[in-house]
Kinemage of the C-alpha trace (Angstrom):
@kinemage 1
@onewidth
@group {chain A} dominant
@subgroup {mainchain}
@vectorlist {calphas} color= white
{ca unk a 1} P -49.350 22.052 142.242
{ca unk a 2} L -51.544 21.094 145.170
{ca unk a 3} L -50.556 21.668 148.761
{ca unk a 4} L -51.044 18.963 151.366
{ca unk a 5} L -54.006 20.897 152.791
{ca unk a 6} L -55.650 21.097 149.360
{ca unk a 7} L -55.193 17.372 148.795
{ca unk a 8} L -56.621 16.636 152.249
{ca unk a 9} L -59.607 18.935 151.591
{ca unk a 10} L -60.194 17.251 148.252
{ca unk a 11} L -60.003 13.856 149.933
{ca unk a 12} L -62.666 14.863 152.425
{ca unk a 13} L -65.129 16.014 149.739
{ca unk a 14} L -67.367 13.649 147.869
{ca unk a 15} L -66.501 13.699 144.202
{ca unk a 16} L -70.109 14.077 143.080
{ca unk a 17} L -69.228 13.122 139.497
{ca unk a 18} L -70.072 9.974 137.654
{ca unk a 19} L -66.547 8.898 136.747
{ca unk a 20} L -66.938 5.401 138.133
{ca unk a 21} L -64.872 6.026 141.252
{ca unk a 22} L -66.278 4.473 144.351
{ca unk a 23} L -65.888 6.573 147.453
{ca unk a 24} L -64.853 4.881 150.614
{ca unk a 25} L -66.651 5.613 153.848
{ca unk a 26} L -65.461 8.617 155.880
{ca unk a 27} L -64.902 10.703 152.720
{ca unk a 28} L -61.606 9.044 151.682
{ca unk a 29} L -60.501 8.438 148.108
{ca unk a 30} L -61.185 5.162 146.413
{ca unk a 31} L -58.226 2.895 145.776
{ca unk a 32} L -58.410 3.683 142.051
{ca unk a 33} L -58.330 7.422 142.677
{ca unk a 34} L -55.417 7.052 145.113
{ca unk a 35} L -53.477 5.055 142.508
{ca unk a 36} L -54.109 7.795 139.941
{ca unk a 37} L -52.964 10.484 142.369
{ca unk a 38} L -49.837 8.499 143.237
{ca unk a 39} L -49.082 7.979 139.540
{ca unk a 40} L -49.588 11.691 138.822
{ca unk a 41} L -47.410 12.654 141.789
{ca unk a 42} L -44.715 10.258 140.535
{ca unk a 43} L -44.888 11.853 137.085
{ca unk a 44} L -44.628 15.324 138.616
{ca unk a 45} L -41.629 14.210 140.649
{ca unk a 46} L -39.959 12.823 137.505
{ca unk a 47} L -40.640 16.073 135.638
{ca unk a 48} L -39.301 18.060 138.567
{ca unk a 49} L -36.099 15.993 138.623
{ca unk a 50} L -35.688 16.396 134.863
{ca unk a 51} L -36.236 20.155 135.141
{ca unk a 52} L -33.666 20.343 137.938
{ca unk a 53} L -31.134 18.382 135.863
{ca unk a 54} L -31.788 20.631 132.860
{ca unk a 55} L -31.345 23.733 135.029
{ca unk a 56} L -28.043 22.394 136.399
{ca unk a 57} L -26.869 21.605 132.870
{ca unk a 58} L -27.833 25.081 131.678
{ca unk a 59} L -26.007 26.642 134.630
{ca unk a 60} L -22.873 24.597 133.907
{ca unk a 61} L -23.000 25.630 130.252
{ca unk a 62} L -23.437 29.258 131.260
{ca unk a 63} L -20.456 29.049 133.601
{ca unk a 64} L -18.382 27.282 130.924
{ca unk a 65} L -19.368 29.965 128.422
{ca unk a 66} L -18.406 32.762 130.817
{ca unk a 67} L -15.058 31.106 131.538
{ca unk a 68} L -14.423 30.698 127.808
{ca unk a 69} L -15.255 34.369 127.166
{ca unk a 70} L -12.931 35.442 129.988
{ca unk a 71} L -10.173 33.240 128.551
{ca unk a 72} L -10.598 34.801 125.104
{ca unk a 73} L -10.555 38.285 126.631
{ca unk a 74} L -7.374 37.461 128.555
{ca unk a 75} L -5.777 36.131 125.373
{ca unk a 76} L -6.723 39.323 123.522
{ca unk a 77} L -5.367 41.439 126.351
{ca unk a 78} L -2.172 39.393 126.321
{ca unk a 79} L -1.842 39.776 122.550
{ca unk a 80} L -2.376 43.528 122.813
{ca unk a 81} L 0.156 43.745 125.646
{ca unk a 82} L 2.680 41.650 123.699
{ca unk a 83} L 2.080 43.813 120.631
{ca unk a 84} L 2.603 46.973 122.675
{ca unk a 85} L 5.851 45.617 124.095
{ca unk a 86} L 7.060 44.567 120.647
{ca unk a 87} L 6.201 48.023 119.332
{ca unk a 88} L 8.155 49.659 122.161
{ca unk a 89} L 11.163 47.430 121.452
{ca unk a 90} L 10.959 48.177 117.729
{ca unk a 91} L 10.849 51.882 118.509
{ca unk a 92} L 13.961 51.552 120.698
{ca unk a 93} L 15.765 49.657 117.927
{ca unk a 94} L 14.685 52.301 115.413
{ca unk a 95} L 15.981 55.122 117.617
{ca unk a 96} L 19.267 53.250 118.066
{ca unk a 97} L 19.505 52.687 114.289
{ca unk a 98} L 18.926 56.391 113.604
{ca unk a 99} L 21.574 57.289 116.184
{ca unk a 100} L 24.014 54.802 114.633
{ca unk a 101} L 23.271 56.214 111.175
{ca unk a 102} L 23.961 59.746 112.396
{ca unk a 103} L 27.167 58.635 114.059
{ca unk a 104} L 28.252 56.862 110.871
{ca unk a 105} L 27.436 59.915 108.771
{ca unk a 106} L 29.387 62.142 111.195
{ca unk a 107} L 32.344 59.742 111.095
{ca unk a 108} L 32.280 59.690 107.275
{ca unk a 109} L 32.148 63.491 107.150
{ca unk a 110} L 35.045 63.748 109.571
{ca unk a 111} L 37.037 61.191 107.570
{ca unk a 112} L 36.389 63.203 104.379
{ca unk a 113} L 37.584 66.399 106.068
{ca unk a 114} L 40.733 64.711 107.309
{ca unk a 115} L 41.475 63.272 103.864
{ca unk a 116} L 41.211 66.721 102.194
């Protein structure tokens, strides 16, 4: 990409080539060369705008992807937490069932002793 100073310096030089351009007095560009430069600058501007739009799109997709990954991780964490809680509840129920079984067995044994 050319800076404004480089373009000005180029404008002040004679082109010295035989490309058919006619130089204006005072070292300026010919109308044809100015049109070409303007067209090229317009094309560069279009490419720059397209690159900026593509970069914004890529950034949005990256953000969306990160959000999706975080959502999945939260869901996994939630599932693990729910599984842990369910396991704790099942353990409590199991302990209560064992205690009830022992109490039933003790009651049956006592009933057998009384009936003897």
